[in-house]
C-alpha positions in Angstrom: 0.0 -0.2 0.0 1.3 3.5 -0.6 2.9 5.1 2.5 1.3 8.2 3.8 2.9 11.4 3.0 5.7 12.5 6.0 6.3 16.6 6.3 9.7 16.5 9.0 9.1 19.7 10.9 12.5 20.7 13.4 12.5 24.3 14.9 15.8 25.4 15.4 17.2 28.6 17.0 20.9 29.1 17.2 21.4 25.1 16.4 23.4 25.5 13.0 26.4 23.6 14.6 24.2 20.4 15.1 21.3 20.9 12.1 23.9 19.7 9.4 24.1 16.6 10.8 20.2 16.0 12.1 19.9 16.4 8.0 22.0 13.9 7.2 20.8 11.5 9.4 17.1 12.1 8.4 18.2 12.0 4.7 19.7 8.4 5.5 16.6 6.9 7.6 14.4 8.2 4.8 16.1 6.1 2.4 14.4 3.2 1.3 12.2 3.9 4.1 9.0 5.0 0.9 7.9 8.1 2.6 7.0 10.5 0.5 8.8 13.5 2.5 9.3 17.0 2.9 11.2 19.0 5.5 9.8 22.1 7.5 12.7 24.2 9.4 11.4 26.9 11.6 13.6 29.2 12.2 12.8 31.0 15.4 14.8 34.0 15.5 18.5 32.2 14.8 21.6 34.6 14.4 24.2 32.2 13.3 22.8 31.1 9.9 20.6 28.2 11.1 18.5 28.5 7.9 21.3 28.6 5.7 22.5 25.5 6.9 19.5 23.8 6.4 19.2 24.9 3.0 22.9 24.0 2.3 22.4 20.3 3.6 18.9 19.3 2.1 19.3 21.4 -1.2 18.7 18.9 -3.8 17.4 16.3 -1.9 14.3 16.8 0.6 11.4 19.5 -0.5 12.4 22.3 1.8 10.6 25.2 3.2 11.9 27.8 6.1 9.5 29.5 8.2 10.7 32.3 9.7 9.4 33.6 13.4 11.0 36.1 16.1 11.8 34.5 19.0 8.3 33.4 20.6 9.8 29.8 21.8 9.6 26.3 20.7 5.6 25.9 21.1 5.3 28.3 18.5 8.0 27.5 16.4 6.2 24.0 16.3 2.7 25.0 16.3 3.9 27.2 13.1 5.7 23.9 11.8 2.7 22.2 11.8 0.2 25.2 9.7 2.9 24.8 7.2 3.2 21.2 6.7 1.0 19.5 4.4 1.6 16.0 4.8 -0.6 13.3 6.4 2.0 12.4 9.2 4.0 15.2 10.9 7.4 14.1 12.8 8.1 16.2 15.0 12.1 16.3 15.8 14.8 18.2 17.3 17.8 19.8 16.0 19.9 18.0 17.9 18.5 14.5 17.2 19.7 12.0 14.8 17.7 9.3 13.5 19.0 5.9 13.1 18.6 4.7 10.0 16.4 2.0 10.2 13.9 3.7 12.2 11.8 5.4 9.6 11.5 2.3 7.4 10.5 0.8 10.6 7.7 3.2 11.5 6.5 2.9 7.9 5.7 -0.8 8.6 4.3 -0.1 12.0 1.8 2.6 9.8 0.6 0.4 7.2 -0.3 -2.1 10.2 -2.7 1.3 11.2 -0.2 1.9 14.2 0.4 6.0 13.2 1.5 7.9 16.6 5.1 7.1 17.7 7.3 8.3 20.1 10.8 8.1 19.9 13.1 5.9 22.1 15.3 8.5 22.5 19.3 7.3 23.2 21.4 10.2 25.2 25.0 10.1 23.8 27.1 9.6 26.4 30.7 10.8 26.2 30.7 13.7 28.9 29.9 13.5 32.4 26.5 15.8 31.8 25.9 13.2 29.2 25.9 10.3 31.0 23.8 12.1 33.5 21.1 13.2 30.9 20.4 9.2 30.0 20.4 8.3 33.3 18.0 10.9 34.3 15.8 9.2 31.7 16.8 5.7 32.1 15.9 6.0 36.2 12.7 8.4 36.0 11.1 5.8 33.2 12.1 2.3 34.6 9.0 0.6 33.2 10.4 1.1 29.7 14.2 1.3 30.0 14.5 -1.5 32.2 13.0 -3.9 29.1 12.7 -1.8 26.1 10.6 -3.1 23.7 8.2 -2.2 21.5 4.8 -1.2 23.4 2.2 1.5 23.7 0.8 3.2 26.6 -2.4 5.4 27.0 -3.4 7.9 29.3 -3.8 6.1 32.2 -0.1 4.9 32.2 1.3 8.0 30.5 3.5 9.2 33.3 5.2 5.6 33.0 6.7 6.0 29.6 9.1 8.2 28.0 7.8 11.0 25.9 8.1 13.9 24.2 8.0 16.4 21.4 11.9 15.6 20.6 10.9 12.8 18.4 7.1 12.5 17.6 5.0 11.0 14.9 1.4 11.1 14.5 -1.3 12.3 11.7 -1.0 16.0 11.5 -4.5 17.0 12.1 -4.3 14.6 15.4 -1.4 16.9 16.0 -2.9 20.2 15.0 -6.1 19.2 17.1 -3.9 18.5 20.5 -1.8 22.1 19.7 -5.2 24.0 19.3 -6.4 22.9 22.8 -3.1 23.6 24.9 -3.4 26.3 27.4 0.3 26.9 29.4 -0.1 28.1 32.7 2.5 30.9 31.9 1.7 34.5 30.2 5.4 33.8 28.5 4.7 31.3 25.8 8.5 30.7 25.6 8.8 29.2 29.2 5.6 26.7 28.1 5.8 22.8 28.8 5.4 22.3 25.1 5.6 18.6 25.2 3.6 16.8 27.9 0.3 18.4 28.4 -0.1 18.2 24.8 1.5 14.5 24.2 -0.9 13.8 26.7 -4.2 14.9 25.3 -3.3 13.0 22.4 -2.7 9.5 24.9 -6.4 10.1 25.8 -7.3 10.1 22.1 -5.4 7.3 21.4 -2.3 5.2 22.5 1.3 6.1 21.5 3.7 3.4 20.5 7.8 3.6 21.3 9.9 0.9 20.8 13.6 0.9 20.3 13.7 0.2 16.3 12.5 3.8 16.2 15.1 5.2 17.5 17.2 8.1 17.5 19.9 9.4 19.2 20.3 13.3 21.5 23.1 15.2 21.4 23.0 17.4 24.9 24.4 20.5 26.3 27.8 19.5 27.6 29.4 22.1 29.1 28.9 23.6 32.6 26.9 26.3 31.7 24.9 25.2 29.1 24.1 22.4 31.8 22.9 24.8 34.2 20.3 26.8 31.8 18.7 23.7 30.7 18.5 22.5 33.8 17.0 25.7 35.3 14.4 25.6 31.9 14.1 21.8 32.9 12.1 23.3 36.2 10.2 25.8 34.6 8.6 23.8 32.3 8.5 20.7 34.7 6.1 23.0 37.1 3.7 23.6 34.3 3.4 20.3 33.0 3.2 18.5 36.0 1.7 21.3 37.9 -1.5 19.3 38.1 -3.3 16.1 40.1 -3.5 14.0 36.7 0.2 14.0 37.2 2.1 11.1 39.1 4.8 13.8 40.1 2.3 16.2 41.4 2.9 14.9 44.7 6.2 16.0 44.1 5.7 19.3 43.2 3.3 20.0 46.1 6.1 19.1 48.2 8.8 20.5 46.6 8.0 24.2 47.9 7.6 24.4 51.8 10.7 22.2 51.8 12.7 24.2 49.5 11.6 27.2 51.6 12.7 25.4 54.9 15.8 24.4 53.7 16.5 28.5 51.8 15.9 29.6 55.9 17.9 27.3 57.3 20.7 27.8 55.1 20.1 31.9 56.0 20.4 30.9 59.5 23.6 28.4 59.3 25.5 28.1 56.1 26.9 24.7 56.8 23.3 23.5 55.9 24.1 23.9 52.0 27.4 21.4 51.6 25.4 19.5 53.7 22.4 19.0 51.7 24.2 19.1 48.7 26.2 15.6 49.9 23.0 14.3 51.3 21.5 14.7 48.0 24.2 13.4 46.0 24.7 10.5 48.6 21.1 9.8 48.0 21.3 9.8 44.1 24.6 7.8 44.2 22.8 4.7 46.2 19.8 5.3 44.3 21.8 4.4 41.3 23.6 1.4 43.5 20.3 -0.5 43.8 19.6 -0.2 40.4 22.7 -1.7 39.3 24.5 1.1 37.5 28.5 0.9 36.6 30.8 2.4 38.8 31.2 5.9 36.5 27.6 6.0 36.5 27.1 6.4 40.3 30.0 9.1 40.3 28.5 11.2 38.2 24.7 10.9 40.0 27.4 11.5 43.3 28.5 14.7 41.4 26.3 16.0 39.4 22.4 15.5 40.9 23.2 18.4 43.4 24.1 20.6 40.8 20.9 19.5 38.5 18.7 19.9 42.0 19.7 23.1 42.6 19.2 24.8 39.2 16.2 22.7 38.8 14.6 23.7 42.0 15.4 27.3 40.6 13.7 27.1 37.9 10.5 25.5 39.5 10.3 29.0 41.9 11.0 31.0 38.7 7.9 29.1 37.5 6.1 29.6 40.5 7.0 33.5 40.0 5.4 33.4 36.7 2.1 32.1 37.7 2.2 34.7 40.6 2.5 37.1 37.6 -0.4 35.6 35.5 -2.8 35.4 38.3 -1.8 39.2 39.3 -2.0 40.2 35.8 1.2 41.8 36.3 
């Protein structure tokens, strides 16, 4: 049977260093898949020639459209890409993500069987300690899947027990457009919005989402300390937006976080020694969990050292998110 047409939507902001590799991997994955594909790159105010890189890489190989935005954030960039897409299916792909060569051939075979909604199996490159940490964060948070990677599916009832994200996600275009249209962030500034969890929760309420190690990709994480910390703060902001709702299994952690962190801050103000003690305790707890999960010595060491940094930055992000909620409530 003929394959449905496929639009690949990539939002970009200053990702020229990664974009060429991402598009080259996409071209390799499309080879032999049978998909009639187009590429939509949404340039969200880049200043590094990202759009030009996309044109140079895709020219002569793939139909390309470039949509210009002015830095409104990934949610608006993805929505603009959806509006520009013409394919029956849309693959949302981040600029740092490289599809494995056989990923789209596997997808095509499952689409033919009527399974049209898929989350990518994301493998984080782990050459650096920060890459190791991001990989561990995903694998330990969603052990239901990563302890036994297999072709399976999940719905609204077990949504929070499986990895998911618009980093690599494919679904019928009209289903995605409908889910995006119903999305409402808790923040006034859409650039801070959690632009995947609420949207994909809406999708999961309508149909099951499939995942498989055969529909796989590789993610290039931020590996310098400064970029890691900035990304961790952002993760805290969007975590509150996505999981500050009773339907999330992480909601109790959100509720407990604010009084506990406030108590810790007051304790540190009175006794500064509380700060290194709390950091050490956080690292020891993370290492102990890694030991129980039978991780390698290197992974346990990374958990011990990096988790306190991540926890502090993520917590700052959650407090920033709380201030955004307050701004929205007061209209300031």
